Jmol script that loads the backbone (N, CA, C; Angstrom):
load data "model"
ATOM      1  N   MET A   1     -52.891  58.672 -44.819  1.00  0.00           N
ATOM      2  CA  MET A   1     -52.468  59.047 -43.408  1.00  0.00           C
ATOM      3  C   MET A   1     -53.256  60.322 -43.124  1.00  0.00           C
ATOM      4  N   SER A   2     -54.083  60.241 -41.862  1.00  0.00           N
ATOM      5  CA  SER A   2     -54.633  61.729 -41.587  1.00  0.00           C
ATOM      6  C   SER A   2     -53.678  62.694 -40.952  1.00  0.00           C
ATOM      7  N   THR A   3     -54.128  63.754 -41.214  1.00  0.00           N
ATOM      8  CA  THR A   3     -53.216  65.147 -40.966  1.00  0.00           C
ATOM      9  C   THR A   3     -53.928  65.657 -39.635  1.00  0.00           C
ATOM     10  N   VAL A   4     -53.044  66.179 -38.956  1.00  0.00           N
ATOM     11  CA  VAL A   4     -53.274  67.050 -37.578  1.00  0.00           C
ATOM     12  C   VAL A   4     -52.532  68.272 -37.420  1.00  0.00           C
ATOM     13  N   LEU A   5     -52.947  69.289 -36.895  1.00  0.00           N
ATOM     14  CA  LEU A   5     -52.543  70.481 -36.619  1.00  0.00           C
ATOM     15  C   LEU A   5     -52.758  70.738 -35.007  1.00  0.00           C
ATOM     16  N   ILE A   6     -51.715  70.999 -34.193  1.00  0.00           N
ATOM     17  CA  ILE A   6     -51.718  70.851 -32.724  1.00  0.00           C
ATOM     18  C   ILE A   6     -51.569  72.281 -32.483  1.00  0.00           C
ATOM     19  N   VAL A   7     -52.519  72.928 -31.548  1.00  0.00           N
ATOM     20  CA  VAL A   7     -52.261  74.357 -31.089  1.00  0.00           C
ATOM     21  C   VAL A   7     -52.793  74.053 -29.625  1.00  0.00           C
ATOM     22  N   ASP A   8     -51.542  74.522 -28.963  1.00  0.00           N
ATOM     23  CA  ASP A   8     -51.471  74.768 -27.496  1.00  0.00           C
ATOM     24  C   ASP A   8     -50.402  75.706 -27.338  1.00  0.00           C
ATOM     25  N   ASP A   9     -50.595  76.287 -26.030  1.00  0.00           N
ATOM     26  CA  ASP A   9     -49.436  77.310 -25.813  1.00  0.00           C
ATOM     27  C   ASP A   9     -48.541  76.553 -24.835  1.00  0.00           C
ATOM     28  N   SER A  10     -48.590  75.518 -24.438  1.00  0.00           N
ATOM     29  CA  SER A  10     -47.346  74.612 -23.720  1.00  0.00           C
ATOM     30  C   SER A  10     -46.681  73.787 -24.745  1.00  0.00           C
ATOM     31  N   LYS A  11     -45.490  74.059 -24.609  1.00  0.00           N
ATOM     32  CA  LYS A  11     -44.627  73.376 -25.590  1.00  0.00           C
ATOM     33  C   LYS A  11     -44.538  71.792 -25.069  1.00  0.00           C
ATOM     34  N   THR A  12     -44.447  71.704 -23.989  1.00  0.00           N
ATOM     35  CA  THR A  12     -44.393  70.210 -23.324  1.00  0.00           C
ATOM     36  C   THR A  12     -45.750  69.366 -23.663  1.00  0.00           C
ATOM     37  N   SER A  13     -46.840  70.145 -23.781  1.00  0.00           N
ATOM     38  CA  SER A  13     -48.135  69.404 -24.076  1.00  0.00           C
ATOM     39  C   SER A  13     -47.890  69.098 -25.685  1.00  0.00           C
ATOM     40  N   ARG A  14     -47.527  70.259 -26.440  1.00  0.00           N
ATOM     41  CA  ARG A  14     -47.598  70.031 -27.887  1.00  0.00           C
ATOM     42  C   ARG A  14     -46.472  68.771 -28.193  1.00  0.00           C
ATOM     43  N   TYR A  15     -45.531  68.718 -27.484  1.00  0.00           N
ATOM     44  CA  TYR A  15     -44.355  67.442 -27.576  1.00  0.00           C
ATOM     45  C   TYR A  15     -45.187  66.406 -27.492  1.00  0.00           C
ATOM     46  N   MET A  16     -45.812  66.081 -26.327  1.00  0.00           N
ATOM     47  CA  MET A  16     -46.358  64.902 -25.823  1.00  0.00           C
ATOM     48  C   MET A  16     -47.406  64.340 -26.932  1.00  0.00           C
ATOM     49  N   LEU A  17     -48.131  65.347 -27.365  1.00  0.00           N
ATOM     50  CA  LEU A  17     -49.412  65.061 -28.286  1.00  0.00           C
ATOM     51  C   LEU A  17     -48.814  64.574 -29.589  1.00  0.00           C
ATOM     52  N   ARG A  18     -47.757  65.376 -30.068  1.00  0.00           N
ATOM     53  CA  ARG A  18     -47.085  65.219 -31.148  1.00  0.00           C
ATOM     54  C   ARG A  18     -46.706  63.708 -31.154  1.00  0.00           C
ATOM     55  N   HIS A  19     -45.955  63.117 -30.102  1.00  0.00           N
ATOM     56  CA  HIS A  19     -45.429  61.792 -30.028  1.00  0.00           C
ATOM     57  C   HIS A  19     -46.438  60.684 -30.182  1.00  0.00           C
ATOM     58  N   ILE A  20     -47.615  60.951 -29.361  1.00  0.00           N
ATOM     59  CA  ILE A  20     -48.632  60.124 -29.315  1.00  0.00           C
ATOM     60  C   ILE A  20     -49.365  59.992 -30.840  1.00  0.00           C
ATOM     61  N   LEU A  21     -49.605  61.101 -31.399  1.00  0.00           N
ATOM     62  CA  LEU A  21     -50.225  61.073 -32.623  1.00  0.00           C
ATOM     63  C   LEU A  21     -49.323  60.274 -33.706  1.00  0.00           C
ATOM     64  N   VAL A  22     -47.799  60.532 -33.792  1.00  0.00           N
ATOM     65  CA  VAL A  22     -47.059  60.038 -34.893  1.00  0.00           C
ATOM     66  C   VAL A  22     -46.875  58.430 -34.592  1.00  0.00           C
ATOM     67  N   GLU A  23     -46.833  58.239 -33.208  1.00  0.00           N
ATOM     68  CA  GLU A  23     -46.971  56.731 -32.925  1.00  0.00           C
ATOM     69  C   GLU A  23     -47.828  56.039 -33.435  1.00  0.00           C
ATOM     70  N   ASN A  24     -49.247  56.632 -33.515  1.00  0.00           N
ATOM     71  CA  ASN A  24     -50.221  56.102 -33.990  1.00  0.00           C
ATOM     72  C   ASN A  24     -50.936  56.317 -35.264  1.00  0.00           C
ATOM     73  N   GLY A  25     -49.846  56.597 -36.090  1.00  0.00           N
ATOM     74  CA  GLY A  25     -50.136  56.849 -37.499  1.00  0.00           C
ATOM     75  C   GLY A  25     -50.729  57.984 -38.027  1.00  0.00           C
ATOM     76  N   TYR A  26     -50.781  59.133 -37.173  1.00  0.00           N
ATOM     77  CA  TYR A  26     -51.257  60.408 -37.787  1.00  0.00           C
ATOM     78  C   TYR A  26     -49.885  61.134 -38.196  1.00  0.00           C
ATOM     79  N   GLU A  27     -50.259  62.252 -39.109  1.00  0.00           N
ATOM     80  CA  GLU A  27     -49.160  62.761 -39.566  1.00  0.00           C
ATOM     81  C   GLU A  27     -49.454  64.386 -39.055  1.00  0.00           C
ATOM     82  N   VAL A  28     -48.381  64.891 -38.102  1.00  0.00           N
ATOM     83  CA  VAL A  28     -48.588  66.143 -37.636  1.00  0.00           C
ATOM     84  C   VAL A  28     -47.878  67.268 -38.688  1.00  0.00           C
ATOM     85  N   LEU A  29     -48.831  68.163 -39.321  1.00  0.00           N
ATOM     86  CA  LEU A  29     -48.396  69.107 -40.262  1.00  0.00           C
ATOM     87  C   LEU A  29     -47.645  70.121 -39.503  1.00  0.00           C
ATOM     88  N   ASP A  30     -48.150  70.526 -38.450  1.00  0.00           N
ATOM     89  CA  ASP A  30     -47.672  71.928 -37.891  1.00  0.00           C
ATOM     90  C   ASP A  30     -48.068  71.859 -36.460  1.00  0.00           C
ATOM     91  N   GLU A  31     -47.503  72.808 -35.788  1.00  0.00           N
ATOM     92  CA  GLU A  31     -47.813  73.213 -34.421  1.00  0.00           C
ATOM     93  C   GLU A  31     -48.050  74.867 -34.243  1.00  0.00           C
ATOM     94  N   ALA A  32     -48.890  75.384 -33.441  1.00  0.00           N
ATOM     95  CA  ALA A  32     -49.132  76.737 -32.906  1.00  0.00           C
ATOM     96  C   ALA A  32     -49.390  76.886 -31.621  1.00  0.00           C
ATOM     97  N   GLU A  33     -48.550  77.964 -31.041  1.00  0.00           N
ATOM     98  CA  GLU A  33     -48.642  78.223 -29.704  1.00  0.00           C
ATOM     99  C   GLU A  33     -49.663  79.298 -29.351  1.00  0.00           C
ATOM    100  N   ASN A  34     -50.576  79.767 -30.017  1.00  0.00           N
ATOM    101  CA  ASN A  34     -51.539  80.463 -29.877  1.00  0.00           C
ATOM    102  C   ASN A  34     -52.702  80.222 -30.625  1.00  0.00           C
ATOM    103  N   GLY A  35     -54.013  80.671 -30.247  1.00  0.00           N
ATOM    104  CA  GLY A  35     -55.211  80.725 -31.165  1.00  0.00           C
ATOM    105  C   GLY A  35     -54.975  81.417 -32.530  1.00  0.00           C
ATOM    106  N   GLN A  36     -54.694  82.493 -32.595  1.00  0.00           N
ATOM    107  CA  GLN A  36     -54.374  83.331 -33.651  1.00  0.00           C
ATOM    108  C   GLN A  36     -53.396  82.635 -34.850  1.00  0.00           C
ATOM    109  N   GLU A  37     -52.176  82.087 -34.201  1.00  0.00           N
ATOM    110  CA  GLU A  37     -51.512  81.273 -35.042  1.00  0.00           C
ATOM    111  C   GLU A  37     -52.210  80.005 -35.567  1.00  0.00           C
ATOM    112  N   GLY A  38     -52.612  79.411 -34.858  1.00  0.00           N
ATOM    113  CA  GLY A  38     -53.714  78.117 -35.069  1.00  0.00           C
ATOM    114  C   GLY A  38     -54.517  78.410 -36.278  1.00  0.00           C
ATOM    115  N   TYR A  39     -55.416  79.221 -36.150  1.00  0.00           N
ATOM    116  CA  TYR A  39     -56.199  79.884 -37.216  1.00  0.00           C
ATOM    117  C   TYR A  39     -55.477  80.101 -38.420  1.00  0.00           C
ATOM    118  N   GLU A  40     -54.458  80.906 -38.772  1.00  0.00           N
ATOM    119  CA  GLU A  40     -53.719  80.982 -39.726  1.00  0.00           C
ATOM    120  C   GLU A  40     -53.260  79.764 -40.278  1.00  0.00           C
ATOM    121  N   LYS A  41     -52.584  78.825 -39.562  1.00  0.00           N
ATOM    122  CA  LYS A  41     -52.144  77.776 -40.111  1.00  0.00           C
ATOM    123  C   LYS A  41     -53.132  76.601 -40.390  1.00  0.00           C
ATOM    124  N   TYR A  42     -54.585  76.891 -39.768  1.00  0.00           N
ATOM    125  CA  TYR A  42     -55.552  75.910 -40.341  1.00  0.00           C
ATOM    126  C   TYR A  42     -55.841  76.565 -41.794  1.00  0.00           C
ATOM    127  N   CYS A  43     -55.949  77.745 -41.993  1.00  0.00           N
ATOM    128  CA  CYS A  43     -56.361  78.008 -43.098  1.00  0.00           C
ATOM    129  C   CYS A  43     -55.299  77.711 -44.208  1.00  0.00           C
ATOM    130  N   GLU A  44     -54.154  77.866 -44.143  1.00  0.00           N
ATOM    131  CA  GLU A  44     -53.075  77.371 -44.970  1.00  0.00           C
ATOM    132  C   GLU A  44     -52.916  76.107 -45.081  1.00  0.00           C
ATOM    133  N   LEU A  45     -52.964  75.138 -44.106  1.00  0.00           N
ATOM    134  CA  LEU A  45     -52.669  73.653 -44.407  1.00  0.00           C
ATOM    135  C   LEU A  45     -54.086  72.914 -44.262  1.00  0.00           C
ATOM    136  N   ASN A  46     -55.152  73.132 -43.846  1.00  0.00           N
ATOM    137  CA  ASN A  46     -56.267  72.359 -43.925  1.00  0.00           C
ATOM    138  C   ASN A  46     -56.114  70.952 -43.535  1.00  0.00           C
ATOM    139  N   PRO A  47     -55.856  70.798 -42.399  1.00  0.00           N
ATOM    140  CA  PRO A  47     -55.466  69.453 -41.924  1.00  0.00           C
ATOM    141  C   PRO A  47     -57.001  68.825 -41.593  1.00  0.00           C
ATOM    142  N   ASP A  48     -56.550  67.377 -41.401  1.00  0.00           N
ATOM    143  CA  ASP A  48     -57.850  66.678 -41.122  1.00  0.00           C
ATOM    144  C   ASP A  48     -58.599  66.883 -39.883  1.00  0.00           C
ATOM    145  N   PHE A  49     -57.620  66.975 -38.880  1.00  0.00           N
ATOM    146  CA  PHE A  49     -57.854  67.401 -37.392  1.00  0.00           C
ATOM    147  C   PHE A  49     -57.108  68.433 -36.658  1.00  0.00           C
ATOM    148  N   VAL A  50     -57.817  69.222 -35.816  1.00  0.00           N
ATOM    149  CA  VAL A  50     -57.169  69.968 -35.055  1.00  0.00           C
ATOM    150  C   VAL A  50     -57.313  69.814 -33.557  1.00  0.00           C
ATOM    151  N   THR A  51     -56.134  69.626 -32.807  1.00  0.00           N
ATOM    152  CA  THR A  51     -56.512  69.659 -31.213  1.00  0.00           C
ATOM    153  C   THR A  51     -56.260  70.864 -30.789  1.00  0.00           C
ATOM    154  N   LEU A  52     -57.006  71.288 -30.032  1.00  0.00           N
ATOM    155  CA  LEU A  52     -57.132  72.847 -29.551  1.00  0.00           C
ATOM    156  C   LEU A  52     -57.247  73.096 -28.119  1.00  0.00           C
ATOM    157  N   ASP A  53     -56.136  73.564 -27.418  1.00  0.00           N
ATOM    158  CA  ASP A  53     -56.372  73.847 -26.049  1.00  0.00           C
ATOM    159  C   ASP A  53     -57.402  75.194 -25.975  1.00  0.00           C
ATOM    160  N   ILE A  54     -57.901  75.198 -24.779  1.00  0.00           N
ATOM    161  CA  ILE A  54     -58.738  76.283 -24.565  1.00  0.00           C
ATOM    162  C   ILE A  54     -58.256  77.465 -23.919  1.00  0.00           C
ATOM    163  N   THR A  55     -57.401  77.369 -22.904  1.00  0.00           N
ATOM    164  CA  THR A  55     -56.537  78.493 -22.555  1.00  0.00           C
ATOM    165  C   THR A  55     -55.171  78.982 -22.926  1.00  0.00           C
ATOM    166  N   MET A  56     -55.331  79.939 -23.807  1.00  0.00           N
ATOM    167  CA  MET A  56     -54.027  80.364 -24.475  1.00  0.00           C
ATOM    168  C   MET A  56     -53.982  81.624 -24.839  1.00  0.00           C
ATOM    169  N   PRO A  57     -52.654  82.601 -24.870  1.00  0.00           N
ATOM    170  CA  PRO A  57     -52.481  83.897 -25.173  1.00  0.00           C
ATOM    171  C   PRO A  57     -53.184  84.415 -26.665  1.00  0.00           C
ATOM    172  N   VAL A  58     -53.201  85.582 -26.866  1.00  0.00           N
ATOM    173  CA  VAL A  58     -53.511  86.092 -28.050  1.00  0.00           C
ATOM    174  C   VAL A  58     -55.078  85.832 -28.459  1.00  0.00           C
ATOM    175  N   MET A  59     -55.430  84.601 -28.659  1.00  0.00           N
ATOM    176  CA  MET A  59     -56.652  84.197 -29.029  1.00  0.00           C
ATOM    177  C   MET A  59     -57.037  82.580 -28.297  1.00  0.00           C
ATOM    178  N   ASP A  60     -57.864  82.769 -27.337  1.00  0.00           N
ATOM    179  CA  ASP A  60     -58.170  81.582 -26.849  1.00  0.00           C
ATOM    180  C   ASP A  60     -58.771  80.547 -27.602  1.00  0.00           C
ATOM    181  N   GLY A  61     -58.958  79.315 -27.122  1.00  0.00           N
ATOM    182  CA  GLY A  61     -59.525  78.170 -27.758  1.00  0.00           C
ATOM    183  C   GLY A  61     -61.090  78.347 -28.303  1.00  0.00           C
ATOM    184  N   LEU A  62     -61.804  78.836 -27.554  1.00  0.00           N
ATOM    185  CA  LEU A  62     -63.074  79.216 -28.034  1.00  0.00           C
ATOM    186  C   LEU A  62     -63.318  80.167 -29.125  1.00  0.00           C
ATOM    187  N   GLU A  63     -62.431  81.253 -29.081  1.00  0.00           N
ATOM    188  CA  GLU A  63     -62.410  82.248 -30.118  1.00  0.00           C
ATOM    189  C   GLU A  63     -62.018  81.536 -31.337  1.00  0.00           C
ATOM    190  N   THR A  64     -60.970  80.809 -31.252  1.00  0.00           N
ATOM    191  CA  THR A  64     -60.218  79.993 -32.316  1.00  0.00           C
ATOM    192  C   THR A  64     -61.174  78.932 -32.918  1.00  0.00           C
ATOM    193  N   LEU A  65     -61.811  78.403 -32.126  1.00  0.00           N
ATOM    194  CA  LEU A  65     -62.813  77.466 -32.591  1.00  0.00           C
ATOM    195  C   LEU A  65     -63.862  78.053 -33.544  1.00  0.00           C
ATOM    196  N   VAL A  66     -64.426  78.900 -33.087  1.00  0.00           N
ATOM    197  CA  VAL A  66     -65.535  79.825 -33.909  1.00  0.00           C
ATOM    198  C   VAL A  66     -64.698  80.190 -35.166  1.00  0.00           C
ATOM    199  N   LYS A  67     -63.681  80.889 -35.214  1.00  0.00           N
ATOM    200  CA  LYS A  67     -63.076  81.240 -36.425  1.00  0.00           C
ATOM    201  C   LYS A  67     -62.691  80.219 -37.562  1.00  0.00           C
ATOM    202  N   ILE A  68     -62.334  79.052 -36.887  1.00  0.00           N
ATOM    203  CA  ILE A  68     -61.985  77.966 -37.719  1.00  0.00           C
ATOM    204  C   ILE A  68     -63.548  77.392 -38.162  1.00  0.00           C
ATOM    205  N   LYS A  69     -64.560  77.444 -37.550  1.00  0.00           N
ATOM    206  CA  LYS A  69     -65.726  76.847 -37.981  1.00  0.00           C
ATOM    207  C   LYS A  69     -66.501  77.606 -38.945  1.00  0.00           C
ATOM    208  N   GLU A  70     -66.205  78.869 -38.913  1.00  0.00           N
ATOM    209  CA  GLU A  70     -66.663  80.061 -39.868  1.00  0.00           C
ATOM    210  C   GLU A  70     -65.965  79.838 -41.397  1.00  0.00           C
ATOM    211  N   TYR A  71     -64.700  79.376 -41.001  1.00  0.00           N
ATOM    212  CA  TYR A  71     -63.809  79.158 -42.342  1.00  0.00           C
ATOM    213  C   TYR A  71     -64.286  77.985 -42.988  1.00  0.00           C
ATOM    214  N   ASP A  72     -64.484  76.909 -42.169  1.00  0.00           N
ATOM    215  CA  ASP A  72     -64.529  75.373 -42.671  1.00  0.00           C
ATOM    216  C   ASP A  72     -65.511  74.683 -41.815  1.00  0.00           C
ATOM    217  N   GLU A  73     -67.016  74.636 -41.948  1.00  0.00           N
ATOM    218  CA  GLU A  73     -67.989  74.286 -40.985  1.00  0.00           C
ATOM    219  C   GLU A  73     -67.879  72.762 -40.917  1.00  0.00           C
ATOM    220  N   ASP A  74     -67.110  71.997 -41.677  1.00  0.00           N
ATOM    221  CA  ASP A  74     -66.562  70.790 -41.636  1.00  0.00           C
ATOM    222  C   ASP A  74     -65.493  70.394 -40.555  1.00  0.00           C
ATOM    223  N   ALA A  75     -64.608  71.259 -40.372  1.00  0.00           N
ATOM    224  CA  ALA A  75     -63.341  71.228 -39.603  1.00  0.00           C
ATOM    225  C   ALA A  75     -63.674  70.273 -38.448  1.00  0.00           C
ATOM    226  N   LYS A  76     -62.689  69.329 -38.267  1.00  0.00           N
ATOM    227  CA  LYS A  76     -62.788  68.183 -36.954  1.00  0.00           C
ATOM    228  C   LYS A  76     -61.882  68.785 -35.936  1.00  0.00           C
ATOM    229  N   ILE A  77     -62.427  69.436 -34.794  1.00  0.00           N
ATOM    230  CA  ILE A  77     -61.653  69.963 -33.665  1.00  0.00           C
ATOM    231  C   ILE A  77     -62.002  69.289 -32.448  1.00  0.00           C
ATOM    232  N   ILE A  78     -61.016  68.709 -31.890  1.00  0.00           N
ATOM    233  CA  ILE A  78     -60.991  68.140 -30.685  1.00  0.00           C
ATOM    234  C   ILE A  78     -60.394  69.418 -29.444  1.00  0.00           C
ATOM    235  N   MET A  79     -61.053  69.406 -28.684  1.00  0.00           N
ATOM    236  CA  MET A  79     -60.581  70.426 -27.436  1.00  0.00           C
ATOM    237  C   MET A  79     -59.574  69.613 -26.641  1.00  0.00           C
ATOM    238  N   VAL A  80     -58.714  70.295 -26.259  1.00  0.00           N
ATOM    239  CA  VAL A  80     -57.752  69.445 -25.280  1.00  0.00           C
ATOM    240  C   VAL A  80     -57.605  70.688 -24.024  1.00  0.00           C
ATOM    241  N   THR A  81     -57.825  70.185 -22.869  1.00  0.00           N
ATOM    242  CA  THR A  81     -57.486  71.282 -21.746  1.00  0.00           C
ATOM    243  C   THR A  81     -57.530  70.562 -20.392  1.00  0.00           C
ATOM    244  N   ALA A  82     -57.142  71.535 -19.555  1.00  0.00           N
ATOM    245  CA  ALA A  82     -57.146  71.033 -18.085  1.00  0.00           C
ATOM    246  C   ALA A  82     -58.215  70.881 -17.468  1.00  0.00           C
ATOM    247  N   SER A  83     -58.209  69.889 -16.220  1.00  0.00           N
ATOM    248  CA  SER A  83     -59.641  69.556 -15.782  1.00  0.00           C
ATOM    249  C   SER A  83     -59.909  71.011 -15.135  1.00  0.00           C
ATOM    250  N   GLY A  84     -61.439  70.943 -14.785  1.00  0.00           N
ATOM    251  CA  GLY A  84     -61.719  71.979 -13.902  1.00  0.00           C
ATOM    252  C   GLY A  84     -62.525  72.847 -14.917  1.00  0.00           C
ATOM    253  N   GLN A  85     -62.558  72.770 -16.192  1.00  0.00           N
ATOM    254  CA  GLN A  85     -62.874  73.936 -17.124  1.00  0.00           C
ATOM    255  C   GLN A  85     -64.314  73.123 -17.942  1.00  0.00           C
ATOM    256  N   LYS A  86     -65.194  72.365 -16.792  1.00  0.00           N
ATOM    257  CA  LYS A  86     -66.170  71.812 -17.693  1.00  0.00           C
ATOM    258  C   LYS A  86     -66.937  72.643 -18.391  1.00  0.00           C
ATOM    259  N   ASN A  87     -67.315  73.762 -17.916  1.00  0.00           N
ATOM    260  CA  ASN A  87     -68.435  74.769 -18.675  1.00  0.00           C
ATOM    261  C   ASN A  87     -67.831  75.098 -19.931  1.00  0.00           C
ATOM    262  N   LYS A  88     -66.503  75.497 -19.937  1.00  0.00           N
ATOM    263  CA  LYS A  88     -65.749  75.923 -21.233  1.00  0.00           C
ATOM    264  C   LYS A  88     -65.820  74.876 -22.042  1.00  0.00           C
ATOM    265  N   MET A  89     -65.743  73.488 -21.756  1.00  0.00           N
ATOM    266  CA  MET A  89     -66.020  72.314 -22.657  1.00  0.00           C
ATOM    267  C   MET A  89     -67.249  72.103 -23.230  1.00  0.00           C
ATOM    268  N   LEU A  90     -68.364  72.570 -22.555  1.00  0.00           N
ATOM    269  CA  LEU A  90     -69.721  72.520 -22.909  1.00  0.00           C
ATOM    270  C   LEU A  90     -70.183  73.495 -23.798  1.00  0.00           C
ATOM    271  N   ASP A  91     -69.393  74.682 -23.579  1.00  0.00           N
ATOM    272  CA  ASP A  91     -69.501  75.711 -24.805  1.00  0.00           C
ATOM    273  C   ASP A  91     -68.790  75.452 -25.886  1.00  0.00           C
ATOM    274  N   ALA A  92     -67.605  74.646 -26.044  1.00  0.00           N
ATOM    275  CA  ALA A  92     -67.095  74.356 -27.141  1.00  0.00           C
ATOM    276  C   ALA A  92     -67.828  73.288 -27.936  1.00  0.00           C
ATOM    277  N   ILE A  93     -68.385  72.219 -27.322  1.00  0.00           N
ATOM    278  CA  ILE A  93     -69.221  71.588 -27.978  1.00  0.00           C
ATOM    279  C   ILE A  93     -70.372  72.101 -28.679  1.00  0.00           C
ATOM    280  N   LYS A  94     -71.155  72.934 -28.108  1.00  0.00           N
ATOM    281  CA  LYS A  94     -72.114  73.784 -28.462  1.00  0.00           C
ATOM    282  C   LYS A  94     -71.837  74.644 -29.841  1.00  0.00           C
ATOM    283  N   LEU A  95     -70.494  75.231 -29.763  1.00  0.00           N
ATOM    284  CA  LEU A  95     -69.814  76.020 -30.827  1.00  0.00           C
ATOM    285  C   LEU A  95     -69.318  75.093 -31.979  1.00  0.00           C
ATOM    286  N   GLY A  96     -69.198  73.677 -31.832  1.00  0.00           N
ATOM    287  CA  GLY A  96     -68.818  73.031 -33.029  1.00  0.00           C
ATOM    288  C   GLY A  96     -68.016  72.085 -32.895  1.00  0.00           C
ATOM    289  N   ALA A  97     -67.320  72.084 -31.531  1.00  0.00           N
ATOM    290  CA  ALA A  97     -66.033  71.062 -31.349  1.00  0.00           C
ATOM    291  C   ALA A  97     -66.645  69.684 -31.634  1.00  0.00           C
ATOM    292  N   ALA A  98     -65.717  68.974 -31.929  1.00  0.00           N
ATOM    293  CA  ALA A  98     -66.411  67.416 -32.380  1.00  0.00           C
ATOM    294  C   ALA A  98     -66.239  66.705 -30.962  1.00  0.00           C
ATOM    295  N   ASP A  99     -65.437  66.898 -30.191  1.00  0.00           N
ATOM    296  CA  ASP A  99     -65.229  66.310 -28.936  1.00  0.00           C
ATOM    297  C   ASP A  99     -64.263  67.050 -27.846  1.00  0.00           C
ATOM    298  N   PHE A 100     -63.790  66.552 -27.048  1.00  0.00           N
ATOM    299  CA  PHE A 100     -62.857  67.181 -25.955  1.00  0.00           C
ATOM    300  C   PHE A 100     -62.240  65.788 -25.040  1.00  0.00           C
ATOM    301  N   VAL A 101     -61.017  66.302 -24.744  1.00  0.00           N
ATOM    302  CA  VAL A 101     -60.390  65.393 -23.804  1.00  0.00           C
ATOM    303  C   VAL A 101     -59.658  66.361 -22.731  1.00  0.00           C
ATOM    304  N   THR A 102     -59.615  65.730 -21.391  1.00  0.00           N
ATOM    305  CA  THR A 102     -59.223  66.539 -20.413  1.00  0.00           C
ATOM    306  C   THR A 102     -57.668  66.207 -20.016  1.00  0.00           C
ATOM    307  N   LYS A 103     -56.858  67.062 -19.861  1.00  0.00           N
ATOM    308  CA  LYS A 103     -55.444  66.754 -19.387  1.00  0.00           C
ATOM    309  C   LYS A 103     -55.313  66.468 -17.790  1.00  0.00           C
ATOM    310  N   PRO A 104     -54.777  65.396 -17.454  1.00  0.00           N
ATOM    311  CA  PRO A 104     -53.905  64.373 -18.266  1.00  0.00           C
ATOM    312  C   PRO A 104     -54.845  63.502 -18.994  1.00  0.00           C
ATOM    313  N   TYR A 105     -54.587  63.062 -20.024  1.00  0.00           N
ATOM    314  CA  TYR A 105     -55.549  62.071 -20.625  1.00  0.00           C
ATOM    315  C   TYR A 105     -54.573  60.864 -21.107  1.00  0.00           C
ATOM    316  N   GLU A 106     -55.375  59.886 -21.455  1.00  0.00           N
ATOM    317  CA  GLU A 106     -54.812  58.629 -21.868  1.00  0.00           C
ATOM    318  C   GLU A 106     -54.573  58.544 -23.400  1.00  0.00           C
ATOM    319  N   THR A 107     -53.400  58.095 -23.832  1.00  0.00           N
ATOM    320  CA  THR A 107     -53.217  58.195 -25.322  1.00  0.00           C
ATOM    321  C   THR A 107     -54.637  57.425 -25.959  1.00  0.00           C
ATOM    322  N   SER A 108     -55.112  56.266 -25.404  1.00  0.00           N
ATOM    323  CA  SER A 108     -56.252  55.653 -26.117  1.00  0.00           C
ATOM    324  C   SER A 108     -57.321  56.433 -26.106  1.00  0.00           C
ATOM    325  N   GLN A 109     -57.517  57.455 -25.538  1.00  0.00           N
ATOM    326  CA  GLN A 109     -58.706  58.397 -25.359  1.00  0.00           C
ATOM    327  C   GLN A 109     -58.631  59.172 -26.454  1.00  0.00           C
ATOM    328  N   ILE A 110     -57.643  59.773 -26.669  1.00  0.00           N
ATOM    329  CA  ILE A 110     -57.465  60.949 -27.871  1.00  0.00           C
ATOM    330  C   ILE A 110     -57.508  59.856 -29.361  1.00  0.00           C
ATOM    331  N   ILE A 111     -56.914  58.985 -29.221  1.00  0.00           N
ATOM    332  CA  ILE A 111     -56.504  58.098 -30.525  1.00  0.00           C
ATOM    333  C   ILE A 111     -58.198  57.588 -30.967  1.00  0.00           C
ATOM    334  N   SER A 112     -58.619  57.028 -29.756  1.00  0.00           N
ATOM    335  CA  SER A 112     -60.060  56.569 -30.280  1.00  0.00           C
ATOM    336  C   SER A 112     -61.226  57.717 -30.815  1.00  0.00           C
ATOM    337  N   ILE A 113     -60.879  58.802 -30.138  1.00  0.00           N
ATOM    338  CA  ILE A 113     -61.736  59.983 -30.813  1.00  0.00           C
ATOM    339  C   ILE A 113     -61.522  60.152 -32.179  1.00  0.00           C
ATOM    340  N   MET A 114     -60.390  60.363 -32.309  1.00  0.00           N
ATOM    341  CA  MET A 114     -59.787  60.612 -33.768  1.00  0.00           C
ATOM    342  C   MET A 114     -60.044  59.543 -34.724  1.00  0.00           C
ATOM    343  N   ASP A 115     -59.849  58.390 -34.294  1.00  0.00           N
ATOM    344  CA  ASP A 115     -60.122  57.109 -35.282  1.00  0.00           C
ATOM    345  C   ASP A 115     -61.612  57.046 -35.400  1.00  0.00           C
ATOM    346  N   SER A 116     -62.420  57.548 -34.661  1.00  0.00           N
ATOM    347  CA  SER A 116     -63.798  57.225 -34.782  1.00  0.00           C
ATOM    348  C   SER A 116     -64.477  58.183 -35.830  1.00  0.00           C
ATOM    349  N   MET A 117     -63.750  59.309 -35.970  1.00  0.00           N
ATOM    350  CA  MET A 117     -64.060  60.550 -36.718  1.00  0.00           C
ATOM    351  C   MET A 117     -63.485  60.408 -38.131  1.00  0.00           C
ATOM    352  N   LYS A 118     -62.434  59.603 -38.392  1.00  0.00           N
ATOM    353  CA  LYS A 118     -61.653  59.646 -39.790  1.00  0.00           C
ATOM    354  C   LYS A 118     -62.683  59.413 -40.825  1.00  0.00           C
ATOM    355  N   ASP A 119     -63.874  58.801 -40.824  1.00  0.00           N
ATOM    356  CA  ASP A 119     -64.724  58.670 -42.225  1.00  0.00           C
ATOM    357  C   ASP A 119     -65.820  59.696 -42.256  1.00  0.00           C
ATOM    358  N   PHE A 120     -65.574  60.599 -41.278  1.00  0.00           N
ATOM    359  CA  PHE A 120     -66.855  61.563 -41.424  1.00  0.00           C
ATOM    360  C   PHE A 120     -66.210  62.775 -41.933  1.00  0.00           C
TER     361      PHE A 120
END
end "model"
wireframe off; spacefill off
backbone 0.3
color backbone group
C-alpha cells in the first residue's frame, strides 16, 4: 500500500483528500497544516507521495517543495491548489513537482496521477 503525507492549511481540504485516498487504497501517514510542519513530517516519515497546497502560512508550498526536493530528489510531490494560480503551478513543475491538480478536483484526477507514479 502506498503511503501519503497531506500538507494543506485547510482542515476541510485535508479531510476530503484523506477520505478520497483511503477509499482508493492509499495509507495516509499523517497531515500537516503548514509547509514547515510538512517538511519536518516528510523527513520523519518518508512517505511515497506528498500532496502539497501552494498557499499556506509559515512556509508556502513552493518553499516546501524546494526543501523536500533538496532532502530527497526522488520525492513524488503533487501540488494541490485553488484555481487561478497557473503561474505558481508552472513554477512548481519547474522546481520538481511531479504533477498538480486544481481545486475543486475530481477524485479520479488525483487517483489517476498517483496510480501512474506508483512504479517510478
